[in-house]
C-alpha positions as CSV (number, residue, x, y, z in Angstrom):
1,M,183.4,-30.6,12.8
2,S,183.6,-33.1,9.8
3,G,182.0,-32.6,6.5
4,C,183.0,-29.0,6.0
5,W,183.9,-27.5,2.6
6,L,187.1,-25.5,1.9
7,F,187.7,-23.0,-0.9
8,A,191.2,-22.1,-2.0
9,T,192.6,-20.1,-4.9
10,L,195.6,-22.5,-5.2
11,E,195.9,-26.2,-5.1
12,P,196.7,-27.3,-1.5
13,C,200.4,-28.1,-1.1
14,A,201.4,-31.7,-1.0
15,P,203.1,-33.8,1.7
16,G,206.8,-33.0,1.7
17,A,206.3,-29.6,0.1
18,R,207.1,-27.8,3.3
19,N,210.2,-28.2,5.4
20,A,209.8,-30.4,8.4
21,P,208.3,-30.1,11.0
22,K,205.8,-28.1,9.0
23,I,202.7,-30.0,7.9
24,S,201.4,-29.6,4.4
25,C,198.0,-28.0,3.6
26,A,196.7,-31.3,2.1
27,E,197.5,-33.2,5.3
28,R,195.9,-30.6,7.5
29,I,192.7,-30.7,5.3
30,V,192.5,-34.5,5.7
31,N,193.2,-34.3,9.5
32,A,190.4,-31.7,9.8
33,R,188.0,-34.2,8.1
34,I,187.0,-31.7,5.4
35,S,184.8,-33.5,2.9
36,D,185.0,-31.2,-0.2
37,V,187.7,-28.9,-1.5
38,W,187.3,-26.3,-4.3
39,F,190.5,-24.8,-5.8
40,G,191.2,-22.3,-8.5
41,I,194.5,-23.0,-10.2
42,E,197.2,-25.7,-9.9
43,D,200.3,-25.0,-7.7
44,K,203.2,-24.8,-10.1
45,N,205.7,-25.5,-7.4
46,P,207.4,-28.8,-8.5
47,K,207.3,-30.0,-4.9
48,V,203.5,-30.0,-5.2
49,D,203.1,-31.1,-8.9
50,H,199.4,-32.2,-8.4
51,G,200.5,-34.1,-5.3
52,G,198.1,-32.1,-3.2
53,I,195.1,-33.1,-5.3
54,L,196.2,-36.8,-5.4
55,Y,196.7,-36.9,-1.6
56,L,193.2,-35.5,-1.0
57,E,191.5,-37.9,-3.3
58,E,193.4,-40.9,-2.0
59,N,192.1,-39.9,1.5
60,G,188.5,-39.6,0.5
61,V,188.3,-35.8,0.0
62,K,186.2,-34.7,-3.0
63,V,188.2,-32.2,-5.1
64,H,186.6,-29.7,-7.5
65,Q,188.1,-26.8,-9.6
66,F,186.6,-23.4,-10.1
67,E,185.1,-22.5,-13.4
68,P,187.6,-21.3,-16.1
69,E,186.2,-17.7,-15.9
70,F,187.8,-17.3,-12.5
71,H,191.3,-18.6,-13.4
72,K,192.6,-15.4,-15.1
73,E,191.8,-13.3,-12.1
74,I,193.4,-15.9,-9.7
75,E,196.5,-16.1,-12.0
76,E,196.9,-12.3,-11.8
77,T,196.4,-12.2,-8.0
78,N,199.1,-14.9,-7.6
79,K,201.4,-13.5,-10.2
80,K,204.4,-13.1,-7.9
81,F,203.9,-16.6,-6.4
82,N,203.6,-18.1,-9.9
83,T,206.8,-16.4,-11.0
84,W,208.6,-17.9,-8.0
85,A,207.1,-21.3,-8.7
86,A,208.1,-21.2,-12.3
87,I,211.7,-20.6,-11.2
88,K,211.5,-23.5,-8.8
89,N,210.1,-25.7,-11.5
90,A,212.9,-24.7,-13.9
91,E,215.4,-25.6,-11.1
92,A,213.8,-28.9,-10.7
93,Q,213.9,-29.7,-14.4
94,V,217.6,-28.8,-14.4
95,E,218.2,-31.1,-11.4
96,K,216.4,-33.9,-13.2
97,S,218.5,-33.4,-16.3
98,K,221.9,-33.3,-14.6
99,P,224.2,-36.1,-15.7
100,I,225.4,-38.7,-13.3
101,D,229.0,-37.5,-13.8
102,S,228.3,-34.1,-12.2
103,L,231.0,-31.5,-11.9
104,D,230.4,-31.6,-8.2
105,K,231.7,-35.2,-8.0
106,K,235.3,-36.1,-7.4
107,A,237.4,-36.0,-10.5
108,T,238.8,-39.6,-10.7
109,N,242.6,-40.1,-10.6
110,T,243.3,-36.6,-9.5
111,N,244.8,-35.1,-6.3
112,L,246.1,-31.7,-5.1
113,S,249.1,-31.9,-7.3
114,S,246.6,-31.8,-10.3
115,L,245.9,-28.2,-9.4
116,S,247.9,-25.2,-10.6
117,K,249.6,-23.1,-7.9
118,T,249.5,-20.2,-10.4
119,A,245.7,-20.5,-10.8
120,L,245.2,-20.9,-7.1
121,Q,247.3,-17.9,-6.3
122,K,245.5,-15.9,-9.0
123,Y,242.2,-16.6,-7.2
124,L,243.6,-15.7,-3.8
125,T,245.1,-12.5,-5.1
126,E,242.0,-11.3,-7.1
127,S,239.6,-12.3,-4.3
128,K,241.9,-10.5,-1.7
129,R,242.5,-13.5,0.4
130,K,245.8,-13.6,2.3
131,W,246.3,-17.4,2.6
132,K,248.8,-19.4,0.7
133,P,247.7,-21.9,-1.9
134,N,248.7,-24.9,0.2
135,S,247.5,-23.5,3.6
136,E,245.1,-25.6,5.6
137,E,242.8,-22.6,5.9
138,F,242.5,-22.3,2.2
139,L,242.0,-26.0,1.7
140,Q,239.3,-26.0,4.3
141,E,237.5,-23.2,2.5
142,L,237.7,-25.0,-0.8
143,K,236.2,-28.0,0.9
144,E,233.4,-25.9,2.3
145,M,232.7,-24.7,-1.2
146,D,232.5,-28.4,-2.4
147,L,235.5,-27.9,-4.6
148,L,237.5,-30.4,-2.6
149,E,236.5,-33.7,-0.9
150,Y,238.3,-34.9,2.1
151,N,239.1,-38.6,2.4
152,K,239.4,-39.6,6.1
153,K,241.1,-42.9,5.4
154,T,243.9,-41.4,3.4
155,D,243.8,-38.0,5.1
156,K,243.9,-36.3,1.7
157,Y,242.0,-33.6,-0.1
158,L,240.7,-34.6,-3.6
159,P,239.5,-32.2,-6.3
160,T,236.0,-32.2,-7.7
161,G,235.3,-31.6,-11.4
162,N,234.7,-28.0,-10.7
163,A,238.1,-27.6,-9.1
164,I,239.8,-29.2,-12.0
165,L,238.0,-26.8,-14.4
166,L,238.8,-23.8,-12.3
167,F,242.3,-24.5,-11.1
168,G,243.6,-27.6,-12.9
169,K,247.0,-27.7,-14.5
170,N,245.5,-29.5,-17.5
171,P,241.7,-29.3,-17.3
172,R,241.3,-30.8,-20.8
173,Y,242.6,-34.1,-19.5
174,K,239.3,-34.6,-17.8
175,F,237.2,-32.1,-19.9
176,P,238.3,-31.9,-23.5
177,Q,235.7,-29.3,-24.1
178,A,237.2,-26.9,-21.5
179,A,238.8,-24.4,-23.9
180,V,238.3,-21.2,-25.8
181,K,239.1,-21.5,-29.5
182,A,239.9,-18.1,-31.0
183,K,240.6,-17.0,-34.5
184,V,241.0,-13.7,-36.3
185,N,240.4,-12.6,-39.9
186,Y,242.5,-9.5,-40.6
187,G,240.6,-8.7,-43.8
188,N,243.6,-8.8,-46.0
189,G,243.7,-12.5,-46.6
190,K,245.6,-13.1,-43.4
191,T,244.2,-15.1,-40.5
192,G,245.4,-16.2,-37.1
193,A,244.3,-18.7,-34.4
194,E,244.8,-19.4,-30.7
195,T,243.6,-22.0,-28.2
196,F,243.2,-21.1,-24.5
197,D,243.0,-24.2,-22.5
198,S,244.6,-23.5,-19.1
199,S,242.7,-23.2,-15.8
200,L,239.5,-21.3,-16.3
201,V,240.5,-18.5,-13.8
202,L,243.6,-17.8,-16.0
203,I,241.8,-17.6,-19.4
204,P,240.1,-14.1,-19.1
205,D,243.5,-12.4,-18.8
206,E,245.0,-14.5,-21.6
207,V,242.1,-13.7,-23.9
208,E,242.3,-10.0,-23.1
209,D,246.0,-9.9,-23.9
210,W,245.3,-11.6,-27.3
211,L,242.5,-9.2,-28.1
212,K,244.7,-6.2,-27.5
213,K,247.1,-7.6,-30.1
214,V,244.6,-8.5,-32.8
215,L,241.7,-5.9,-32.5
216,P,243.6,-2.8,-33.6
217,V,244.8,-4.4,-36.8
218,S,241.6,-6.2,-37.8
219,L,239.4,-3.2,-38.5
220,D,237.2,-2.9,-41.7
221,R,238.6,0.1,-43.4
222,S,236.9,-0.5,-46.8
223,K,234.2,2.2,-46.4
224,F,235.4,4.4,-43.5
225,K,238.3,6.6,-42.8
226,A,240.5,5.2,-40.0
227,E,239.7,8.1,-37.7
228,Q,236.0,7.4,-38.1
229,I,236.1,3.9,-36.8
230,T,236.0,3.2,-33.1
231,D,238.3,0.3,-32.1
232,Y,236.4,-2.3,-30.2
233,P,236.8,-2.1,-26.3
234,T,238.5,-5.2,-25.1
235,D,236.7,-5.1,-21.8
236,V,233.3,-5.7,-23.4
237,I,234.5,-8.8,-25.3
238,R,236.4,-10.0,-22.2
239,E,233.1,-9.9,-20.3
240,A,231.2,-11.7,-23.0
241,V,233.9,-14.4,-23.1
242,I,233.7,-14.7,-19.3
243,N,229.9,-15.2,-19.5
244,A,230.4,-17.8,-22.2
245,I,232.9,-19.7,-20.0
246,V,230.8,-19.5,-16.8
247,H,227.4,-20.2,-18.2
248,R,228.1,-22.8,-20.9
249,D,227.0,-26.4,-20.8
250,Y,230.0,-28.5,-19.8
251,T,228.1,-31.7,-20.4
252,K,228.5,-31.1,-24.2
253,S,231.7,-33.1,-24.8
254,G,233.9,-31.6,-27.4
255,A,232.0,-28.4,-27.7
256,K,234.3,-25.4,-27.0
257,V,233.7,-21.7,-26.5
258,L,234.4,-20.0,-29.8
259,L,235.7,-16.5,-30.3
260,E,236.0,-15.1,-33.8
261,V,237.2,-11.6,-34.7
262,K,236.3,-10.4,-38.1
263,P,236.9,-7.0,-39.7
264,D,233.2,-6.0,-39.2
265,R,232.0,-8.1,-36.3
266,I,233.1,-10.2,-33.3
267,I,231.3,-13.5,-32.6
268,I,231.2,-15.5,-29.4
269,K,229.6,-18.9,-29.2
270,S,228.8,-20.5,-25.9
271,P,227.8,-24.3,-26.0
272,G,224.3,-25.2,-24.8
273,A,221.0,-23.6,-24.5
274,P,220.3,-20.9,-21.9
275,A,219.8,-22.4,-18.4
276,P,216.2,-22.1,-17.3
277,P,214.6,-19.8,-16.3
278,V,216.8,-17.7,-18.6
279,T,215.3,-17.6,-22.1
280,I,216.8,-16.6,-25.4
281,E,214.2,-13.9,-25.6
282,S,215.4,-12.3,-22.3
283,L,219.0,-12.5,-23.7
284,K,217.9,-10.8,-26.9
285,N,216.3,-7.9,-25.2
286,F,218.9,-7.6,-22.5
287,T,216.6,-8.4,-19.5
288,A,218.2,-11.7,-18.5
289,T,219.3,-12.2,-15.0
290,S,222.2,-14.6,-14.2
291,W,221.0,-18.1,-13.6
292,S,224.0,-20.2,-14.2
293,R,224.0,-24.0,-14.4
294,N,227.5,-23.8,-13.0
295,K,227.0,-22.3,-9.6
296,K,230.6,-23.0,-8.3
297,I,232.3,-21.5,-11.3
298,T,230.0,-18.5,-11.2
299,F,230.8,-18.0,-7.5
300,I,234.5,-18.1,-8.0
301,F,234.5,-15.7,-10.9
302,N,232.3,-13.4,-8.9
303,E,234.7,-13.5,-5.9
304,M,237.5,-12.6,-8.3
305,G,235.6,-9.5,-9.5
306,Y,235.4,-11.0,-13.0
307,M,231.6,-10.7,-13.2
308,E,228.5,-9.8,-11.4
309,E,226.3,-12.7,-10.2
310,S,223.1,-10.6,-10.9
311,E,223.4,-10.3,-14.7
312,F,224.8,-11.7,-17.9
313,G,226.7,-8.5,-18.6
314,M,223.4,-6.9,-19.7
315,D,224.4,-3.5,-18.4
316,T,227.7,-3.6,-20.3
317,F,225.9,-4.6,-23.5
318,R,223.2,-2.0,-23.1
319,S,225.8,0.8,-22.6
320,L,227.7,0.1,-25.9
321,R,225.8,2.7,-27.9
322,E,226.0,5.5,-25.3
323,K,229.4,4.7,-23.9
324,Y,231.3,3.8,-27.1
325,N,228.9,4.8,-29.9
326,L,228.9,1.2,-31.1
327,P,225.8,-0.9,-32.2
328,L,224.2,-3.1,-29.6
329,P,225.1,-6.8,-29.9
330,I,222.7,-9.3,-31.5
331,I,222.1,-12.4,-29.4
332,D,220.6,-15.7,-30.7
333,Y,220.5,-19.4,-30.3
334,D,221.3,-21.8,-33.2
335,G,220.1,-25.0,-31.5
336,S,223.6,-25.8,-30.1
337,N,225.1,-22.5,-29.0
338,V,224.1,-19.2,-27.6
339,I,225.6,-16.7,-30.1
340,A,226.5,-13.1,-29.3
341,I,227.5,-11.0,-32.3
342,F,229.1,-7.6,-31.8
343,P,228.9,-5.4,-34.9
344,R,231.9,-3.1,-35.3
345,N,230.1,-0.6,-37.5
346,P,226.5,0.2,-38.7
347,D,226.9,-1.6,-42.0
348,A,227.6,-4.8,-40.1
349,V,224.2,-4.5,-38.3
350,K,222.4,-4.5,-41.7
351,K,224.3,-7.6,-42.8
352,I,223.8,-9.5,-39.5
353,S,220.3,-8.7,-38.5
354,E,217.5,-11.2,-39.3
355,K,215.1,-8.2,-39.8
356,E,215.3,-7.3,-43.4
357,N,213.8,-3.8,-42.9
358,I,216.9,-2.8,-40.8
359,N,218.5,-2.1,-44.1
360,R,216.2,0.8,-44.6
361,L,217.4,2.7,-41.6
362,N,220.1,5.3,-41.8
363,E,222.9,5.6,-39.2
364,A,220.9,8.0,-37.0
365,E,217.8,5.8,-37.1
366,L,219.9,2.7,-36.3
367,A,221.1,4.5,-33.2
368,G,217.5,5.3,-32.4
369,Y,216.5,1.7,-32.9
370,D,219.2,0.6,-30.4
371,L,217.9,3.1,-27.9
372,V,214.4,1.6,-28.1
373,K,216.0,-1.8,-27.8
374,S,218.0,-0.9,-24.7
375,R,215.1,0.9,-23.0
376,K,212.4,-1.7,-24.0
377,E,209.9,1.2,-24.3
378,I,210.2,4.9,-24.8
379,S,208.1,8.0,-25.4
380,K,208.6,10.4,-28.2
381,K,209.6,13.1,-25.7
382,E,212.2,10.8,-24.1
383,Y,213.6,9.9,-27.5
384,A,213.9,13.5,-28.6
385,T,215.5,14.6,-25.3
386,H,218.1,11.7,-25.5
387,F,219.3,12.7,-29.0
388,G,218.8,16.4,-28.6
389,I,216.5,16.6,-31.6
390,S,213.1,18.2,-32.2
391,N,209.8,16.3,-31.4
392,K,209.0,16.3,-35.2
393,V,212.3,14.6,-36.1
394,A,211.8,12.1,-33.3
395,Q,208.2,11.4,-34.5
396,N,209.4,10.9,-38.0
397,Q,212.1,8.4,-37.0
398,L,209.9,6.5,-34.6
399,S,207.0,6.4,-37.1
400,K,209.4,5.0,-39.7
401,M,210.6,2.2,-37.4
402,R,206.9,1.5,-36.5
403,K,205.9,1.3,-40.2
404,L,208.8,-1.0,-40.9
405,D,207.5,-3.3,-38.1
406,L,210.8,-3.0,-36.2
407,I,209.1,-1.6,-33.1
408,G,205.6,-1.6,-31.7
409,D,203.6,0.3,-29.1
410,N,202.1,-0.2,-25.7
411,G,198.5,-0.2,-26.9
412,Q,197.7,3.2,-25.5
413,S,196.1,5.9,-27.7
414,P,198.7,7.8,-29.7
415,K,197.2,11.0,-28.3
416,S,197.7,9.8,-24.7
417,N,200.7,10.9,-22.7
418,K,201.1,7.2,-21.7
419,Y,201.7,6.2,-25.3
420,K,205.1,4.6,-25.8
421,Y,207.1,2.9,-28.5
422,V,208.1,-0.7,-27.6
423,Y,210.9,-2.9,-28.8
424,K,209.8,-6.0,-30.7
425,I,212.0,-9.2,-30.6
């Protein structure tokens, strides 16, 4: 029956939004000869992008939107869908912004001889594959991963940009930015520098070997006895460097990953902004999930056991205080680089933090602040239990941080058992 009305909480999906042979909602509405459609909120899926509304109007259907008073309730009901749509929208924006010279394209004037057998063997060994670097089975697998292209006319495999970065003998011939620049300040007027510019899969071990040499002799001993200072764990910095290598923006020509070891802190700079939907806020409070702009590089590093695909090393960073009695890292974005700063002692936190009131916390309170930061929210009882202190001491420390505006609360009544202290970015 024509002339019917339809009410929907979401904008009807547009032609092309569903995989063939499925028909979109907008097309079904037109086919059903519905005259009027009321909808609540727009569909944030980029495949729709107001296309549903336009299609209906172009085909003579009158489109109306619910009053604003209903939008909030609909948003809440569709929260999971909107989160998914936001991710898809971020993906679409990344796709639109990809340069024409993508890492997925064939690297010009290269061939299999441009790849390092050492790097290929490293990948095979770490990923527990039993093939040889030049075996047909391995080459076919690399082709299936879009790391090689096969030219039927010449019967040859040709590396992509990702393959050159990961396994190339000289990646910087094609990508001058593909390097880790490291420097160390020993605190006694002496400095040192190193450049790691081999295949990406070889760099983590090279960096770790360098760190083992420079970290023990670059400690700040000006205010602490040697036995009171915890040497920095190389595995933590190694993981941070790996994340910088994997998630950086390789379209930034000339911009290199920077690793700087100072007596009181370690700094790692990764070129580019976080790849959407990852935000700098989620990195700051250690809730970021891994969403790399470099999917092939991420996959290879994951296969080698160098990293987890699910996170940006967030668990490692959160565990620094409990596992090593070290301050949590401070993560920020300077407009060009994502910066991770690892304080090597409590005094460094006070120098580095952008929050002035951090200076008013003693060492025990700094540890408490890190606990709130790593947990996101915590009750007084949980805080007291964690540190093995009385509820009164816990209350005093948390109240001090609250008054200094370093933490907030969840809005519940302080007398309620649901009241919790919340980390503030």
